[in-house]
Each structure stands twice: as structure tokens, then as C-alpha cells.
N, C-alpha and C positions, 0 to 999 in steps of 0.2 A: 232678521225681520226688519230692523231699523233701516238697513241699507236698502232693502226692497221698497219700503214705504217711501223713503226719501227720493228714490229714483222715480216712483209712480207720480209724486208731486211735481218733479222736474218735467216729466213727460207731459203732464196735464198742463203745465205752464207753457211748454213749447207749442202745444196744439193752439192754445189761446193766443200766444204772441205771434205765431205764423198768420193766424187769421186777422189780427189787428194790424200787423205791420205790412204784410204782403198781400192782403185781401184774397188769400187762398185758403183751401182746406187741405190739411195734411192728413192723409189716410195711412193708417198702420195696420198691416194685415197679419200681425202676430201679437202675442201677449207682451206686456211691458217687460216681463222677466226675459223673454227671448231677445228683445231689443237691447236690454242691459247686457246679455251674454255676448252679443255681437260687439258692442262697444268695448268689452273687456279683451277682445282679441288683440294679440300683440302686433300683428302686421297691419299696417294702415290700409294697404291695398285690399286685405281680406275684409276689413271693416266696410270699406266703400262698396265692394262687390256685394256683400250680404245686405247692406242697408238699401242698396238699389233694388233688391228683390222684395223688400217688406215696406218700403216707404213710397208713397205716391203723392204728388201735389196737383191739385186741379183748381180752377177758378172759372167763374162764368162771366163772359164778356157783356158789353151793353147790349149786344144782339142776341143775348140769351143762349150763347153757344159755349159749351164746356170745352175748355182747352187745358193742355198739360204744359205748363212753362218749364221746359227742359233746363234751361240755364239756371233758373232759380233752384230747382231741386238738386242740380249738380253742385252749386255753391253751398247749399244747406248741408248736403252730405259731406263735403269737404270740411266744413266747420265741425260737424259732429265727429268726424274721424280724426280731428286734431291736425289737419293739414292747412296750409295757407288758403285763404279765400278773399274775394274782393267784395267790398261794400257796394261798389258801383253796379256789379252784376247781381248781387243778392237782392238789392232794393230797386234795381232798374233805374238808376239815377246817374246820368252821365256827368253831373257836376261833381260827383264824389271822385272821379278819375283824377281831378286836378289836386286832390288832397294827399298829403303825405300819409294820411291814416287810411287810405283806400285798401291797402293790403293788410290783412289781420291774420295773426298767428298766435294762438293762445300760449303755445309752448315756447315762444321766443322771449329771451331775456329782454326786459325793458317794456313788456306789454303793459304791466301795471302802471308804469309812468305815462303811458299814452292814453289810458282810459278817459281821463278828464278831457282830453282834446277830442276823443271820439264821441263823448257825450255831447259836446258842444255842436259837433258837426251834424249829428243825427237828429231826427225827430224822436220825441219821447218814446213812442211805441216801437220805433226801430232800435233804439238803444236798449229797451227792455228785452227785445229778442237776442241781442248780443249777450246780455247779461245771462239769460237763461241758457244760451249755447255754451257760454264759458262755465256755468254751473254744472252742466252735464259733463263737459270735459273734465272738470275738477273732480267730479264724482268718479269718473273712470280712473283718474290718477289715484285717488284715495283707495278705491277697490284694489288697485294693483299693488299699492304699498301694503295694505293689510293682508292681501292674498289669502283671504278666508279666515284670518285670525281675528279674535275679538278685541285684543289690546295691541298697542303699538309695539311694546317691548317684546311681545311674543313674535310679532311680524319681523322685528329687527333681528331677533335671535335666529329665526328661520332664514332670513335674508343673508346673515353672516355665514351660516352653515352651507347655504347654497353657493355662495361666492367661493368659499374654501373648496368645496367639492368640484365646482366648475374649473378652478384653477388647477387642481390636481389632475383632473381628466385632460385638460388642454395641454399641460406640460407633457403628460405621457404621450398624447397623440402627436405633438410636435417633435418629440424625441424619436418617435416611431417612423414618422413619415418625412420629416424635414429637419433633421437634427442640425444641419448646418445653419439653420435660421433660428435656432433656439435662443441664442444670446440677443440677437437683434429683436426677437418677438417679445422677450420677457424682461430684459435687463439693460438694453442699450439706451443710455440717456439722450442720445442724439436722434433717435428714430421717433418720428411723429406718429401718434395714435397707437403706439404699441402699449403693452401692459405697464411698462415703466412710466410712460407719459400719463396713463390713466390714473395710477396711484400716486404720482408725484415724485417717486424715488427710483433711482436705477443703480447700476453697479459699474464702476469704471476702475480698472486696474485692481480689482479685489476690494475696492472701497465703496461704501454707500454714498451716493451723491444725489443732490436735488436735481430734478428735471425741470429745465426752463425752456418753454416754447411760447410762441406768441399767443396761440389760442389754446382753450381748454380741450381736453380729450374727454368726451362724454361716453356713456355706456354704449351708445349706438356706434360711436367711432371705433372703439377698441374691438367691438363685435365684428364690425365690417373688416377691420384689418385681419383678424384672426380667421374669419370666413374665407377671405381671399387667399390666405396662406394655405388652409387645409382643403379647400373645395377641389383642387385638381387631383387629390388623392382619394376622392369618394369612391367606394366600391360596395358591391352587394354583400360581401363577407363580413365587413366590419360594422356591426349595428351600433357600437359605441360612438364611432365616428359619424355615422348617419344621424344619430340623435343629437349629437353636439352641433353638427352643421345646421340642423333644423333650428336649434336654439339660438345659434349665432345669427341665422338669417332672420329670426324673429326679433333680434336685438334684445334678448332677455337674459343672456349669460352674464355672469360676473356682476350681479347687482351690488350697489354700494349702500353702506349704512347711512351716509349723509348725502342726500341728493337734493337738487333744487325743488323737486316735486314735493318735498316735505312741507312746503308752504301751504299746501291744501289741507293739511291735517287740521280739523276744527278744534277750537279751544275746548269745546264740550268733550271731545274725546280724550284730550289731555287731562281734563278735570276728572272725568270718569275713572281713568286709570290712577290718578293720584289718590282718589277716595278709596279705591281698593287697596292701595298700598298702605294707607293710613289705617284702614280697618284691620289689616293683618298685623300692623306694627303695634297696635294697642294691646295685643296679647303679650308683648314683651317690654313695652315702655309705657310710662304713665304720661298721659296728655291732659293737662289742666283744661277744664271746660269753663268757658266764659258765657255769662247770660246777660 
């Protein structure tokens, strides 16, 4: 219920910020819960397509003619979907094109460092919209991390079990369909974006070695690598392969315990979990109380 309530507040803020900064009315043709469900979809293209069906943007010109600014709604949906968008198009301001901050991507490393410069560049009501869009994106990430669980620790246990099961299934599938690629896919320290690169350790001549590559291997990278490896073997008879390919395409296989998205977990959620731990511990240990 807390998650639903927080999203409702964010959606209300979005409606107000769109009106203040874009001088447009944002129309939502479904319930806030349905919008939230769309935003939780794994594939960004699915998010965009579904949002286009339920969101509409209108404004009235000086001539009292109602119009639909297509470029604006396109950029707004990009932002809500977590894909890159342009400030110059969203706010219809050509001068923003000359700024290094024109292209925004909430998921990109270094975005937090850019926020001060973005705030200086934009008008106050425009920056308020960006903050709300980021808040909605972070809500989506947090929902994905918790995955229906009430506490972070439960979500992490579930994530660990999912990773373990995914790895087991993937190893069986690669052995079944592409056995000659097994070492390269899971253990070769010199192959970029394979499983060894993803976890940081590989195997060379029977010995465990650290994997060193220029760039990081993210969940979406290793999912893409394994998807491309197994996709040619897709068939109607193997439902396990079909389900795994769908998961790989959604970039949701092999979740990690420690990911950069953990930054969106609010302090209050950590505090709530700590309180439960202490409440349980007091049955076994004595905690002095101070007044």
C-alpha cells in the first residue's frame, strides 16, 4: 500500500509539473496502478508502446486551438521509460542544444554529478519536472529491487536464488545446444560480456583468475551475450529454452546482489528493516534503554 501511495503522489506531481513547465495538460486514460504496472515492465520498448496508449498531451494555442505536441509527449515518454531524452525538445528551447547537459539519461553513471549543472541551466519549474521524472524512474527501480517483497533482505535472498537457478538453467542449455561455446560463455577471462566478465572471475588453465576489461559488464550486457548465443537454437519443443530466451531478451536474467540501482533504496526502508531486526533480537539479547 505504501508503494501505491507513493506512486500516486509522484503521478500527481507529474501532472502539475507538466502544466507548470510545458503549459500542457497531461491526460491519463487509466488508473495510477495501471500506469505503475506499465512502468514496471522489463523491456523499455514495451513501456514506451504501452505509455503511448494511455498518455496524451494537449495545449491550447493563443488562437484557442487545441493541439497535440507530438515531440513533447515523445520526449516525456522516453524519460518515463528510462531512455535518453533531450531537454531542448522536451522544453522546446533551442538554446539548450548548445549545452553539454542537453541529453539526459537517469540510468547513466555520473548523472548525479550533472544535476547541479542541469539545475543552473533550467528554469525552476523545468527542473522541478526533471526531479519528478527522476523520482518516478527511481520508484520503478526500487519496485524492481523489492520485487514484491516487504524487506530488502527478503528481496536479496530471492534475487540470489533466482541468479543461482538462472545460471543452472543457462549452463544446461548451452551444454545442450552449444557445448563448444561453454568455456567461452562462462569461464573465459578474455571474452567480453560473458559470465566471467559479469562476475569478475574466470578460469584459465584450471586456475581461478581475475577478469580485467576496460568497461564493466552489466546485467543487460551478459543477458545480450547469452541471448545471441542461444537464440539460433530456439524451437517450439523446448519450453525451457523459450522461457529463458524471453527472460534474456527482457534483460532480467542473472540478477546481482549488489547493483548500482541499490542507490535508490531510501533510508527509511533500511531503518524500517533494522527496527524489525532489533525487535526480534530483543527476545534473545538485553538492550539497555536510555531516556
